C-alpha positions as CSV (number, residue, x, y, z in Angstrom):
1,X,-209.9,22.0,101.5
2,X,-207.0,22.0,103.8
3,X,-204.9,20.1,101.3
4,X,-205.8,22.6,98.5
5,X,-204.8,25.6,100.7
6,X,-201.5,23.9,101.6
7,X,-200.6,23.2,97.9
8,X,-201.6,26.8,97.0
9,X,-199.4,28.3,99.7
10,X,-196.5,26.2,98.7
11,X,-196.8,27.3,95.1
12,X,-196.9,30.9,96.1
13,X,-193.7,30.4,98.3
14,X,-191.9,28.7,95.4
15,X,-192.7,31.5,93.0
16,X,-191.6,34.1,95.5
17,X,-188.3,32.3,96.2
18,X,-187.7,31.9,92.5
19,X,-188.2,35.6,91.9
20,X,-185.7,36.5,94.7
21,X,-183.2,34.0,93.7
22,X,-183.0,35.2,90.1
23,X,-182.8,38.9,91.0
24,X,-179.3,40.3,90.2
25,X,-180.0,43.9,90.8
26,X,-179.4,46.1,87.8
27,X,-178.9,43.1,85.4
28,X,-178.7,43.9,81.7
29,X,-180.3,41.7,79.1
30,X,-178.7,40.8,75.7
31,X,-180.8,40.8,72.6
32,X,-181.2,37.0,72.8
33,X,-182.8,37.3,76.3
34,X,-179.8,36.1,78.3
35,X,-178.3,38.1,81.2
36,X,-175.2,40.2,80.7
37,X,-174.6,40.6,84.5
38,X,-174.8,43.7,86.7
39,X,-174.6,47.1,85.1
40,X,-172.0,49.4,86.5
41,X,-172.4,53.2,86.3
42,X,-169.6,55.7,86.0
43,X,-170.5,59.3,87.0
44,X,-168.0,61.4,85.3
45,X,-167.8,65.1,86.2
46,X,-165.9,68.1,84.8
47,X,-165.6,71.8,85.7
48,X,-165.6,73.0,82.1
49,X,-168.7,73.4,79.9
50,X,-170.2,71.1,77.3
51,X,-168.6,73.0,74.4
52,X,-165.0,72.4,75.5
53,X,-162.9,69.7,73.9
54,X,-162.5,68.1,77.3
55,X,-166.2,67.4,77.5
56,X,-166.3,66.2,73.9
57,X,-163.5,63.8,74.8
58,X,-165.5,62.6,77.7
59,X,-168.4,61.8,75.4
60,X,-166.0,59.9,73.2
61,X,-164.9,57.9,76.3
62,X,-168.6,57.2,77.0
63,X,-169.2,55.9,73.5
64,X,-166.2,53.6,73.5
65,X,-166.9,52.1,76.9
66,X,-170.6,51.5,76.4
67,X,-170.0,49.9,73.0
68,X,-167.1,47.7,74.1
69,X,-168.8,46.5,77.3
70,X,-172.0,45.9,75.5
71,X,-173.8,48.1,77.9
72,X,-172.4,46.5,81.1
73,X,-170.8,49.9,82.0
74,X,-172.9,53.1,81.6
75,X,-171.2,56.5,81.6
76,X,-173.2,59.5,82.9
77,X,-171.5,62.8,82.0
78,X,-171.7,66.0,84.0
79,X,-170.1,69.4,83.0
80,X,-169.9,73.0,84.2
81,X,-169.1,71.9,87.8
82,X,-172.4,70.2,88.3
83,X,-170.7,67.8,90.7
84,X,-168.3,70.3,92.2
85,X,-164.9,71.8,91.5
86,X,-161.7,69.7,90.7
87,X,-160.7,69.2,94.3
88,X,-164.3,68.3,95.5
89,X,-164.7,65.8,92.7
90,X,-161.2,64.3,93.3
91,X,-162.1,63.8,97.0
92,X,-165.4,62.2,95.9
93,X,-163.4,59.7,93.9
94,X,-161.3,58.9,97.0
95,X,-164.5,58.3,99.0
96,X,-166.0,56.2,96.2
97,X,-169.0,58.5,95.8
98,X,-168.0,59.4,92.3
99,X,-166.2,57.4,89.7
100,X,-164.4,59.7,87.2
101,X,-163.1,63.3,86.9
102,X,-160.4,64.8,84.8
103,X,-158.6,67.7,86.7
104,X,-155.6,69.7,85.8
105,X,-152.3,68.6,87.4
106,X,-152.2,71.7,89.6
107,X,-154.8,70.7,92.2
108,X,-153.5,67.1,92.1
109,X,-150.2,68.3,93.5
110,X,-152.1,68.7,96.8
111,X,-152.6,64.9,96.7
112,X,-149.4,63.7,95.0
113,X,-146.6,66.3,95.2
114,X,-144.8,64.9,92.2
115,X,-147.5,66.3,89.9
116,X,-146.1,69.7,90.8
117,X,-143.4,69.2,88.3
118,X,-145.9,69.7,85.4
119,X,-146.7,73.1,86.8
120,X,-143.1,74.4,86.6
121,X,-143.3,77.5,84.5
122,X,-141.9,77.2,80.9
123,X,-141.2,73.4,81.4
124,X,-142.4,72.1,78.0
125,X,-141.2,73.8,74.8
126,X,-143.9,72.3,72.5
127,X,-147.0,70.1,72.7
128,X,-145.2,67.4,70.9
129,X,-142.6,67.2,73.5
130,X,-145.2,67.2,76.2
131,X,-147.0,64.3,74.6
132,X,-143.8,62.2,74.4
133,X,-142.9,62.8,78.0
134,X,-146.4,62.4,79.5
135,X,-147.1,59.2,77.6
136,X,-143.6,57.8,78.3
137,X,-142.0,56.1,81.3
138,X,-141.7,59.0,83.6
139,X,-145.3,60.2,83.0
140,X,-146.6,56.7,83.9
141,X,-144.4,56.6,86.9
142,X,-146.1,59.7,88.3
143,X,-149.6,58.4,87.4
144,X,-148.9,55.2,89.4
145,X,-148.3,57.3,92.5
146,X,-152.1,58.1,92.6
147,X,-153.0,54.6,93.8
148,X,-151.7,55.5,97.3
149,X,-154.5,58.1,97.3
150,X,-157.2,55.6,96.3
151,X,-157.1,57.0,92.8
152,X,-156.2,55.5,89.4
153,X,-154.6,57.6,86.7
154,X,-155.7,56.2,83.4
155,X,-154.2,58.7,80.9
156,X,-153.1,62.3,80.3
157,X,-155.3,64.6,78.3
158,X,-154.6,68.2,77.4
159,X,-155.6,71.5,78.9
160,X,-152.8,73.3,77.0
161,X,-150.5,76.2,77.3
162,X,-151.9,78.8,79.7
163,X,-152.2,82.5,78.8
164,X,-153.1,85.5,80.9
165,X,-156.1,87.8,80.5
166,X,-156.9,90.9,82.4
167,X,-159.2,94.0,82.4
168,X,-156.5,96.6,83.1
169,X,-153.7,96.7,80.5
170,X,-151.7,94.7,78.0
171,X,-149.0,92.3,79.3
172,X,-146.0,92.3,77.1
173,X,-143.2,92.1,79.7
174,X,-142.7,90.9,83.2
175,X,-143.1,94.4,84.5
176,X,-146.7,94.5,83.3
177,X,-147.7,91.9,85.9
178,X,-146.9,94.3,88.7
179,X,-150.0,94.7,91.0
180,X,-152.4,92.7,88.9
181,X,-154.8,90.7,91.0
182,X,-155.0,87.4,89.1
183,X,-157.1,84.3,89.9
184,X,-155.0,81.1,90.0
185,X,-155.8,77.5,90.9
186,X,-155.3,76.4,94.5
187,X,-151.6,75.5,94.0
188,X,-148.7,76.9,96.0
189,X,-146.3,76.7,93.1
190,X,-148.6,78.8,90.8
191,X,-149.1,81.3,93.7
192,X,-145.4,81.8,94.3
193,X,-144.5,82.0,90.6
194,X,-147.0,84.9,90.1
195,X,-145.8,86.6,93.2
196,X,-142.2,86.4,91.7
197,X,-143.6,88.2,88.6
198,X,-145.0,91.0,90.8
199,X,-148.7,90.0,90.5
200,X,-151.1,89.5,93.4
201,X,-152.4,85.9,92.8
202,X,-155.7,84.9,94.3
203,X,-156.7,81.2,94.5
204,X,-160.4,80.7,93.7
205,X,-162.7,77.9,92.5
206,X,-163.1,77.9,88.8
207,X,-166.9,78.0,89.1
208,X,-166.6,81.4,90.8
209,X,-164.2,83.0,88.4
210,X,-166.5,84.6,85.8
211,X,-168.5,86.4,88.5
212,X,-165.3,87.5,90.3
213,X,-164.0,89.1,87.1
214,X,-167.4,90.7,86.4
215,X,-167.5,92.2,89.8
216,X,-163.8,93.3,89.6
217,X,-162.9,91.1,92.6
218,X,-159.9,90.1,90.5
219,X,-158.4,91.8,87.5
220,X,-157.8,88.7,85.5
221,X,-156.9,85.0,85.2
222,X,-154.8,82.5,83.4
223,X,-156.1,79.6,81.3
224,X,-155.7,78.1,77.8
225,X,-157.3,79.9,74.9
226,X,-160.1,77.3,74.4
227,X,-161.2,77.8,78.0
228,X,-160.9,81.6,77.8
229,X,-163.1,81.7,74.7
230,X,-165.7,79.0,75.6
231,X,-166.2,80.4,79.1
232,X,-166.9,83.8,77.4
233,X,-164.2,85.6,79.5
234,X,-164.0,88.2,76.6
235,X,-167.2,89.6,78.1
236,X,-165.4,90.7,81.3
237,X,-161.7,90.9,80.1
238,X,-160.1,93.3,77.6
239,X,-156.6,91.9,77.1
240,X,-155.0,88.5,76.4
241,X,-151.3,87.7,76.0
242,X,-149.6,84.5,74.8
243,X,-147.5,84.1,77.9
244,X,-147.5,80.3,77.5
245,X,-146.2,80.2,81.0
246,X,-147.3,76.7,81.8
247,X,-148.3,73.7,79.7
248,X,-151.2,72.2,81.8
249,X,-152.2,68.5,81.3
250,X,-155.4,67.0,82.4
251,X,-155.3,63.7,84.3
252,X,-158.1,61.1,83.6
253,X,-158.8,59.9,87.2
254,X,-160.9,56.9,88.3
255,X,-161.9,55.9,91.8
256,X,-159.6,53.0,92.8
257,X,-162.4,51.3,94.7
258,X,-164.5,51.4,91.5
259,X,-161.7,50.3,89.3
260,X,-160.7,47.4,91.5
261,X,-164.3,46.2,91.4
262,X,-164.2,45.9,87.6
263,X,-163.2,42.6,85.8
264,X,-159.8,42.5,84.2
265,X,-161.5,42.8,80.8
266,X,-163.4,45.9,81.9
267,X,-160.3,47.5,83.4
268,X,-158.6,47.0,80.0
269,X,-161.5,48.6,78.2
270,X,-161.7,51.7,80.4
271,X,-157.9,52.2,80.3
272,X,-157.7,51.9,76.5
273,X,-160.9,54.1,76.2
274,X,-159.3,56.8,78.3
275,X,-156.2,56.8,76.1
276,X,-158.1,56.7,72.8
277,X,-160.5,59.5,73.9
278,X,-157.5,61.5,75.2
279,X,-155.8,61.4,71.8
280,X,-159.1,62.6,70.3
281,X,-159.4,65.4,72.9
282,X,-155.8,66.6,72.4
283,X,-156.4,67.1,68.7
284,X,-159.7,68.9,69.3
285,X,-158.1,71.1,71.8
286,X,-155.2,72.1,69.5
287,X,-157.6,72.8,66.7
288,X,-159.7,74.9,69.0
289,X,-156.8,77.0,70.4
290,X,-155.8,78.0,66.9
291,X,-159.3,79.1,66.0
292,X,-160.1,80.7,69.4
293,X,-157.4,83.3,69.3
294,X,-159.0,84.7,66.2
295,X,-162.4,84.4,67.8
296,X,-161.3,86.3,70.9
297,X,-160.1,89.2,68.8
298,X,-163.3,89.2,66.8
299,X,-165.1,89.6,70.1
300,X,-163.1,92.7,70.9
301,X,-160.3,91.5,73.2
302,X,-156.9,92.9,72.5
303,X,-154.1,90.4,71.8
304,X,-150.5,91.1,72.8
305,X,-147.6,89.0,71.5
306,X,-145.0,88.2,74.1
307,X,-141.5,88.1,72.5
308,X,-139.1,85.2,73.3
309,X,-136.8,87.8,75.1
310,X,-139.7,88.9,77.3
311,X,-140.6,85.3,78.0
312,X,-137.0,84.5,79.0
313,X,-137.0,87.4,81.4
314,X,-140.2,86.0,83.0
315,X,-138.5,82.6,83.2
316,X,-135.5,84.0,85.0
317,X,-137.7,85.8,87.6
318,X,-139.5,82.5,88.5
319,X,-136.3,80.4,88.5
320,X,-136.0,80.7,92.4
321,X,-139.5,79.3,92.7
322,X,-138.6,76.4,90.5
323,X,-135.5,75.7,92.6
324,X,-137.5,75.8,95.8
325,X,-140.1,73.4,94.5
326,X,-137.5,71.1,93.1
327,X,-136.5,70.4,96.7
328,X,-140.1,69.9,97.7
329,X,-141.0,67.6,94.8
330,X,-137.8,65.7,94.8
331,X,-134.6,66.2,92.8
332,X,-134.7,62.7,91.3
333,X,-138.1,62.9,89.7
334,X,-137.5,66.5,88.5
335,X,-134.2,65.3,86.9
336,X,-136.0,62.4,85.2
337,X,-138.6,64.8,83.7
338,X,-136.0,67.3,82.5
339,X,-134.0,64.4,81.0
340,X,-137.1,63.1,79.2
341,X,-137.8,66.6,77.9
342,X,-134.2,66.8,76.6
343,X,-134.5,63.4,74.8
344,X,-137.9,64.3,73.3
345,X,-136.6,67.7,72.1
346,X,-133.8,66.2,70.0
C-alpha cells in the first residue's frame, strides 16, 4: 500500500512539474500545433475619433503587424482620448505602461525641442515638400533624438495644414484675429505666434475643446479640416478660414522599452508597418480635407478665403516669434530644415 501511494505521489509531482515547465505565459499556437512564442500586445491610443484618417491608418498598422508577425504581436486600438491626451499618452510610453501613440509635433517639442521647427508658422509651402523633408535625412535626424526620452519615432504621418474656426466673425486678414480667444495646443511657440497676431490663445486638452466652444469658454480653435469636420465643430462654430498657418505632422511613437524587447525581425516589421500605414493615412487625410471643406459649408459654416497677400502679412507679424524660437531650437537644425525645404521646392 505504501509503495502504491509513493508511486502515485511521484506521478502527480511529475505531471505538475511538466505543466509548469512547459508554461510560456501567453504563448501562441500555430495551426500545426507548435508554439509561436510569447504574444506581445501593443496598446495604441489616439486623441481623435474612429472616423478620422489617423485612426484608419492605425487600423492598417494593426492589420500589417498582426499578419506579418503571424499573431505574435497583437495591436489593441483606442481612439477619442480613451487612454488620455497626447501628453499623457506620451508620458505613458516613457514609463512603459503604454506602447504606441501618434501625437502632433507640437506637444513633442516639450520633450525634444527640435520638434518645434515643424510648428514654425508658414514653414512648408506644400504637402509634397513636407513629405520629402520629413521622410528625408533631416526628418530622421530629429526622430532619432526621441530615444533620449525613452521613445522611438518610427515614422511621420499627417495631421495637415491647420485652419482657424471661430464663432464671432470671418477671418480674412491679420487684423481679424484681434481679441479672439482661441484654443491652442500646449506649445509655447503656438501661443506666442497667436499673441503676435493679436489673438488671446488658450492652451487646453483636445478632449475638452468641444465643450469649451459650446460653453463659449473660447471663441474658436485651429486644426486641419478633417479634424474640424469629424469632431463636428460646425455645431458650435460659424466661421472657418484657410489660414494654413502651420503644417502639422503626426509622429508615430513607440515606447523604447517595448521596442527594445522586440526581436530584430519584429522591430523591422513594426517600423515598416508604421511607414506603410503612414503613407496610407496621408492619402486618406488629403482626400478627406478636399471633401470636408465642402461638407463644412453644407453644414452651414461660412468659409473665408485668405489671400496670399493677407497670409504674407500674417507671416511678417509672426517673424519675430520665429526668430526667437530659432535661438531656442538651435540655428543649425533650423538651417538644415530650411535648406531641405529649399531643395524639395525646386
